[in-house]
C-alpha positions in Angstrom: -32.3 34.9 -27.9 -29.6 34.7 -25.3 -28.7 31.1 -24.2 -26.6 30.2 -21.2 -23.3 28.4 -22.3 -21.8 25.5 -20.5 -23.8 22.4 -19.7 -26.1 20.9 -22.4 -28.9 20.8 -19.6 -29.7 24.1 -18.3 -33.1 25.6 -17.8 -32.4 28.1 -20.8 -31.4 25.0 -23.0 -34.4 23.0 -21.9 -36.5 25.9 -23.1 -34.6 26.1 -26.3 -35.3 22.3 -26.8 -39.0 22.8 -26.3 -39.1 25.8 -28.7 -37.2 23.7 -31.3 -39.3 20.6 -30.8 -42.4 22.4 -31.2 -41.5 24.4 -34.2 -40.3 21.0 -35.8 -43.5 19.2 -35.1 -45.5 22.3 -36.4 -43.7 23.6 -39.3 -41.3 20.8 -40.6 -42.6 17.3 -39.9 -46.0 17.4 -41.5 -44.3 18.7 -44.8 -41.4 16.3 -45.1 -43.0 14.1 -47.9 -43.8 17.2 -49.8 -40.5 18.8 -49.6 -38.8 15.6 -50.5 -40.7 15.5 -53.7 -40.0 19.1 -54.4 -36.5 18.9 -53.7 -36.3 22.1 -51.5 -37.6 23.6 -48.4 -39.7 26.9 -48.8 -38.4 30.3 -47.9 -41.1 30.5 -45.5 -39.3 28.0 -43.2 -36.3 30.3 -42.9 -38.7 33.3 -42.1 -40.3 31.3 -39.4 -37.0 30.1 -37.9 -35.7 33.5 -38.2 -38.6 35.0 -36.3 -37.9 32.7 -33.4 -34.2 33.5 -33.4 -33.3 29.9 -34.2 -31.0 30.8 -37.1 -29.0 33.2 -34.9 -27.7 30.3 -32.7 -23.9 30.3 -32.7 -23.6 33.7 -33.9 -22.6 36.8 -31.8 -25.2 39.0 -30.5 -23.6 42.0 -32.2 -24.6 40.7 -35.6 -28.1 39.5 -34.7 -27.4 36.2 -33.1 -27.1 34.6 -29.8 -25.8 31.4 -28.0 -23.0 29.2 -29.0 -22.5 26.0 -30.9 -24.1 23.9 -28.2 -27.4 25.8 -28.7 -27.1 25.2 -32.5 -26.5 21.5 -32.0 -29.5 21.2 -29.7 -31.6 22.7 -32.5 -30.1 20.0 -34.8 -30.9 17.1 -32.3 -34.5 18.4 -32.0 -35.2 18.8 -35.7 -34.0 15.2 -36.4 -35.4 13.9 -33.4 -39.0 15.1 -34.0 -39.4 13.9 -37.6 -37.1 16.4 -39.7 -33.9 15.1 -41.4 -30.3 15.8 -42.1 -31.7 17.2 -45.3 -33.8 19.8 -43.6 -30.7 20.7 -41.5 -28.5 21.1 -44.6 -31.0 23.3 -46.1 -32.2 25.5 -43.2 -28.7 25.8 -41.6 -26.7 26.3 -44.6 -25.8 29.7 -43.2 -23.8 28.2 -40.6 -21.1 27.5 -43.1 -21.9 30.5 -45.5 -21.9 33.4 -43.1 -19.6 33.0 -40.2 -16.6 34.3 -42.1 -18.5 37.6 -43.0 -19.6 37.9 -39.4 -16.1 37.3 -37.9 -14.4 39.7 -40.6 -16.4 42.3 -39.1 -17.2 44.7 -42.0 -20.3 46.6 -41.1 -21.5 47.0 -44.5 -21.3 43.2 -45.2 -22.8 42.2 -41.9 -25.8 44.5 -42.7 -26.0 43.2 -46.3 -25.7 39.5 -45.8 -25.5 38.4 -42.1 -28.5 40.2 -40.6 -31.0 39.5 -43.2 -29.8 35.8 -43.2 -30.3 35.4 -39.4 -33.7 37.0 -39.7 -34.6 34.5 -42.4 -35.0 37.0 -45.1 -32.0 36.0 -47.2 -30.4 32.4 -48.0 -26.7 32.1 -48.4 -24.4 29.3 -49.5 -20.6 28.4 -49.4 -18.9 27.9 -52.7 -15.7 26.0 -52.3 -15.9 22.4 -54.1 -15.2 22.5 -58.0 -15.5 19.7 -60.6 -11.7 19.3 -60.4 -11.0 20.2 -56.8 -12.9 18.3 -54.0 -11.2 18.2 -50.7 -7.9 19.8 -52.3 -9.0 23.5 -51.5 -5.4 24.4 -52.8 -6.2 23.4 -56.4 -9.2 25.7 -56.6 -9.1 27.2 -60.1 -12.1 29.8 -60.1 -10.3 33.0 -61.0 -11.1 36.5 -59.8 -9.2 39.2 -61.6 -9.3 42.8 -60.5 -11.0 45.2 -62.7 -11.0 48.8 -61.1 -13.2 48.8 -58.2 -14.5 45.2 -58.9 -13.6 41.6 -59.6 -14.3 39.6 -62.5 -15.0 36.0 -61.7 -15.0 33.0 -63.9 -15.2 29.4 -62.9 -17.4 26.6 -61.8 -18.6 25.1 -58.5 -20.3 21.9 -57.7 -22.3 20.1 -54.7 -23.2 23.7 -53.5 -25.7 23.2 -50.7 -28.7 25.5 -51.2 -27.2 26.8 -54.3 -30.3 26.7 -56.2 -32.2 28.9 -53.7 -29.3 31.0 -52.6 -29.4 34.9 -52.7 -25.6 34.9 -52.3 -22.7 32.6 -52.4 -19.6 33.1 -50.2 -17.1 31.9 -52.8 -13.5 30.7 -52.6 -11.8 32.3 -55.7 -8.2 32.5 -56.9 -6.9 36.2 -56.9 -3.4 35.3 -56.8 -0.8 32.7 -57.5 -0.9 28.9 -57.0 -1.4 27.4 -53.6 -3.2 28.4 -50.6 -1.9 32.0 -50.5 -3.6 32.8 -53.7 -7.0 32.2 -52.5 -9.6 34.9 -51.4 -13.3 34.9 -50.3 -15.8 36.8 -52.3 -19.6 37.3 -51.6 -21.3 37.0 -55.0 -24.9 38.0 -55.5 -26.7 35.1 -57.4 -28.6 37.6 -59.6 -25.5 39.1 -60.9 -25.1 38.8 -64.8 -23.1 35.6 -65.7 -24.0 33.8 -62.5 -25.9 30.6 -63.6 -27.3 27.7 -61.8 -26.4 25.1 -64.5 -27.9 22.0 -62.8 -30.0 21.0 -59.8 -28.3 17.7 -58.6 -30.6 14.8 -58.2 -29.3 13.1 -55.0 -29.7 9.6 -53.2 -30.7 11.3 -50.1 -31.1 14.7 -48.4 -33.6 15.2 -51.3 -35.2 18.3 -49.6 -31.9 20.1 -49.6 -31.2 21.6 -53.0 -27.9 21.1 -54.3 -26.4 22.9 -57.3 -23.7 23.1 -59.9 -22.8 26.8 -60.5 -21.2 28.5 -63.5 -19.5 31.9 -63.3 -18.5 33.7 -66.5 -17.1 37.2 -65.9 -19.2 37.8 -63.1 -18.6 41.4 -61.8 -18.3 41.5 -58.1 -17.6 44.7 -56.1 -14.2 44.5 -54.3 -16.1 45.7 -51.3 -17.5 42.1 -51.2 -14.0 40.8 -50.4 -14.3 39.0 -47.0 -11.3 39.7 -45.0 -7.8 40.5 -46.7 -7.1 39.2 -50.1 -5.3 35.9 -49.9 -6.8 35.0 -46.7 -9.4 32.4 -47.7 -7.6 29.4 -46.6 -7.0 30.8 -43.1 -10.7 31.8 -42.8 -12.2 28.5 -44.1 -10.0 25.6 -42.7 -10.3 26.5 -39.0 -14.1 26.6 -39.4 -14.2 23.0 -40.8 -14.0 21.5 -37.2 -17.3 23.2 -36.3 -19.0 21.9 -39.6 -17.6 18.4 -38.8 -19.0 18.4 -35.3 -22.3 19.5 -36.6 -22.3 16.5 -39.1 -21.5 14.3 -36.0 -24.4 15.6 -34.2 -26.6 14.9 -37.3 -25.3 11.5 -37.4 -25.9 10.4 -33.8 -29.4 12.2 -33.9 -30.3 10.2 -37.0 -29.3 7.0 -35.3 -31.3 8.0 -32.2 -34.2 8.7 -34.3 -34.0 5.4 -36.2 -33.8 3.6 -32.9 -36.8 5.5 -31.5 -38.9 4.5 -34.5 -37.6 0.7 -34.4 -38.3 0.0 -30.7 -42.0 0.5 -30.9 -42.1 -1.4 -34.3 -40.4 -4.4 -32.5 -42.9 -4.3 -29.7 -46.0 -4.2 -32.0 -44.8 -6.4 -35.0 -45.9 -10.0 -34.3 -44.3 -13.0 -36.2 -45.1 -16.7 -35.5 -47.1 -15.7 -32.4 -44.5 -13.5 -30.7 -43.6 -9.7 -30.9 -40.1 -9.0 -32.4 -39.0 -7.6 -29.1 -39.3 -11.0 -27.4 -36.9 -12.6 -29.8 -33.4 -12.7 -28.4 -31.8 -11.8 -31.7 -33.8 -8.8 -32.0 -33.4 -7.7 -28.4 -29.8 -8.0 -28.7 -29.5 -6.0 -31.9 -31.7 -3.2 -30.2 -29.3 -3.3 -27.2 -26.4 -2.9 -29.6 -28.0 -0.1 -31.4 -28.7 1.8 -28.2 -25.0 1.3 -27.2 -23.7 2.8 -30.3 -26.0 5.7 -30.2 -25.1 6.4 -26.5 -21.4 6.1 -27.1 -21.4 8.4 -30.2 -23.7 11.1 -28.4 -21.5 11.2 -25.2 -18.2 11.4 -27.1 -19.5 14.1 -29.7 -21.0 16.2 -26.9 -17.7 16.1 -24.9 -15.7 17.0 -27.8 -18.2 19.8 -28.7 -18.0 21.3 -25.1 -14.2 21.3 -25.0 -14.2 22.8 -28.6 -16.4 25.7 -27.4 -14.1 26.1 -24.5 -11.1 26.1 -27.0 -9.6 22.8 -25.8 -9.9 20.4 -28.5 -7.7 19.2 -31.4 -8.8 18.6 -35.0 -7.7 15.0 -34.6 -10.4 14.6 -31.7 -13.0 16.2 -34.0 -12.2 13.7 -36.6 -12.5 10.9 -34.2 -15.9 12.2 -33.1 -17.1 12.5 -36.6 -16.0 9.0 -37.6 -17.4 7.5 -34.4 -20.9 9.0 -34.8 -20.9 8.2 -38.7 -20.0 4.7 -38.0 -22.7 4.4 -35.4 -25.4 6.0 -37.6 -24.6 3.9 -40.5 -24.8 0.6 -38.4 -28.0 1.7 -36.7 -30.0 2.9 -39.7 -29.0 -0.3 -41.5 -30.2 -2.4 -38.5 -33.4 -0.3 -38.3 -34.4 -1.1 -41.9 -33.5 -4.8 -41.4 -35.8 -5.0 -38.4 -38.6 -3.2 -40.2 -38.1 -5.8 -42.9 -40.0 -5.1 -46.1 -41.7 -2.1 -44.5 -38.3 -0.5 -44.0 -37.7 -0.7 -47.7 -40.9 1.4 -48.5 -40.7 5.2 -49.2 -43.5 6.0 -46.8 -41.5 4.8 -43.8 -39.3 7.3 -42.2 -36.4 4.8 -41.5 -36.1 4.3 -45.3 -35.4 8.1 -45.6 -33.0 8.1 -42.6 -31.0 5.3 -44.3 -30.5 7.2 -47.5 -29.9 10.6 -45.7 -27.2 9.0 -43.6 -24.9 8.1 -46.5 -23.8 11.5 -47.0 -22.5 12.1 -43.5 -19.3 9.9 -44.1 -18.7 12.0 -47.3 -19.6 15.6 -46.3 -17.3 18.0 -44.4 -14.3 15.7 -45.1 -14.6 12.1 -45.8 -14.2 9.3 -43.3 -10.8 8.6 -45.1 -9.6 12.1 -44.7 -10.8 12.2 -41.0 -8.4 9.2 -40.6 -5.6 10.9 -42.3 -5.9 13.7 -39.6 -5.9 11.2 -36.9 -3.0 9.4 -38.5 -1.0 12.7 -38.6 -1.8 13.3 -34.9 -0.3 10.0 -34.1 2.9 10.8 -35.9 2.4 8.3 -38.7 4.0 10.7 -41.2 
């Protein structure tokens, strides 16, 4: 699928929206409760999305993809807006953080082994950065990869790894050299390798259909041919791509807020208390108006930053502002949605209850709200 770049509203992108919405309503929404209970989405979902070309969005055509980041974000908007969730996006689209480094490095064998099968939906990849003792401080990663002939032997632990339970491979940040950023490298590790173990499936507050793992690696033998890019270049490969991940989380945030608002307005019209619909009570009307304002501001700002990011004209500080703006709007709107639904908003069968829980991770993942403010502060010259 080739999508025209530029505006968020072109004939091609309207067709993409229709395709994504139909796929979500048919293949995702009816199964959400089941997947939330199971703690994972099925591999068949990846296959179905891959067959439609939806997993290739934002990847070059040369590796089996098509379109740019805006096209990917339209998919995110439609998944959440039609009854999916941030959890589904995390599970189905983990490859957008696991495989871009491999595609960009340009090694034909790696692209054939990992990228093409993933974009086709036949393989699942994860990104392994976070460790029990190293969260956002990438420079303190301690998972060690020592050279042994034509291989590396990898020992260490990773945690909070999205899709780590189901993954066929993990693009892993390891230490091949000395201390600091320059000692870090990227290795693609097959999860069926001896010594690789999923030690725990993490039981989370929200995004429950997105499996999240703790991983143990004990002398895992990895071919040196699985080194992504040059040895010692992991930091340079990973850090610039964080802005794209943060923008995707911002899109998830305003899309979640929009979905909560879309569910709340009909409820306010239909729910009658003391002889009047909730929507006719000024306190509720004003709250809904404020919810709509917050969603609109977040969406317009994030889309503008995204468009300029795609064109190469945006700073990391602007990305941080976009993420924090969307997350703040989302947290406020989903909270108000639950409040307006009242007791029904607290019941698991109600979608706004799930949106409320799922939203909480958005201010933590991809760099916390506090870290985003640090980035903004540095841009203001506060150091």
